[in-house]
C-alpha positions as CSV (number, residue, x, y, z in Angstrom):
1,M,-28.8,126.2,-66.0
2,N,-27.6,129.8,-66.5
3,K,-26.9,132.6,-64.1
4,D,-30.4,134.2,-64.5
5,Q,-32.1,130.9,-63.8
6,L,-30.1,130.3,-60.7
7,K,-30.3,133.8,-59.3
8,G,-34.0,134.0,-60.0
9,R,-34.7,130.8,-58.2
10,I,-32.7,131.9,-55.2
11,E,-34.6,135.2,-55.1
12,E,-37.9,133.3,-55.4
13,T,-37.0,131.1,-52.4
14,K,-35.8,134.1,-50.3
15,G,-39.0,135.9,-51.2
16,K,-41.2,132.9,-50.2
17,V,-39.4,132.6,-46.9
18,K,-39.8,136.3,-46.2
19,E,-43.5,136.1,-47.2
20,V,-44.2,133.2,-44.9
21,T,-42.2,134.8,-42.1
22,G,-44.3,137.9,-42.5
23,K,-47.5,135.9,-42.2
24,I,-46.3,134.1,-39.1
25,L,-45.2,137.4,-37.4
26,D,-48.3,139.2,-38.7
27,D,-46.0,141.7,-40.4
28,E,-47.9,142.9,-43.5
29,D,-44.9,144.9,-44.8
30,M,-42.6,141.9,-44.7
31,E,-45.2,139.7,-46.3
32,I,-45.7,142.2,-49.2
33,E,-41.9,142.6,-49.6
34,G,-41.5,138.9,-49.7
35,N,-44.2,138.5,-52.3
36,I,-42.6,141.2,-54.5
37,Q,-39.1,139.6,-54.1
38,K,-40.6,136.2,-55.0
39,N,-42.3,137.6,-58.2
40,I,-39.1,139.4,-59.2
41,G,-37.3,136.0,-58.9
42,K,-39.9,134.3,-61.0
43,V,-39.4,136.9,-63.8
44,Q,-35.7,136.6,-63.6
45,S,-35.7,132.8,-63.8
46,G,-38.3,133.0,-66.6
47,F,-35.9,135.3,-68.5
48,G,-33.1,132.7,-67.9
49,D,-35.4,129.9,-69.2
50,V,-36.1,131.9,-72.4
51,K,-32.3,132.6,-72.9
52,E,-31.6,128.9,-72.4
53,D,-34.3,127.9,-74.9
54,I,-33.0,130.3,-77.5
55,K,-29.4,129.0,-76.9
56,K,-30.6,125.4,-77.4
57,S,-32.5,126.4,-80.6
58,I,-29.5,128.0,-82.1
59,E,-27.3,124.9,-81.5
C-alpha cells in the first residue's frame, strides 16, 4: 500500500463520517462537504491503486 492509497482511504472515511453526521444533524452543507471529501478520497486512492499496479507490472 502506497501513500496515495492510504491517504485516499483516510479521506474517504473522514468524508463518510462527515456526510453521515450532516444527515443526522440535518446540516445539508456538512453533508455535501462530506460527500465531496469522500469522493476526493476515492479518486486519490484510485490513483494510488493505479500507481501500485504499474509498479507491479514493471517488476
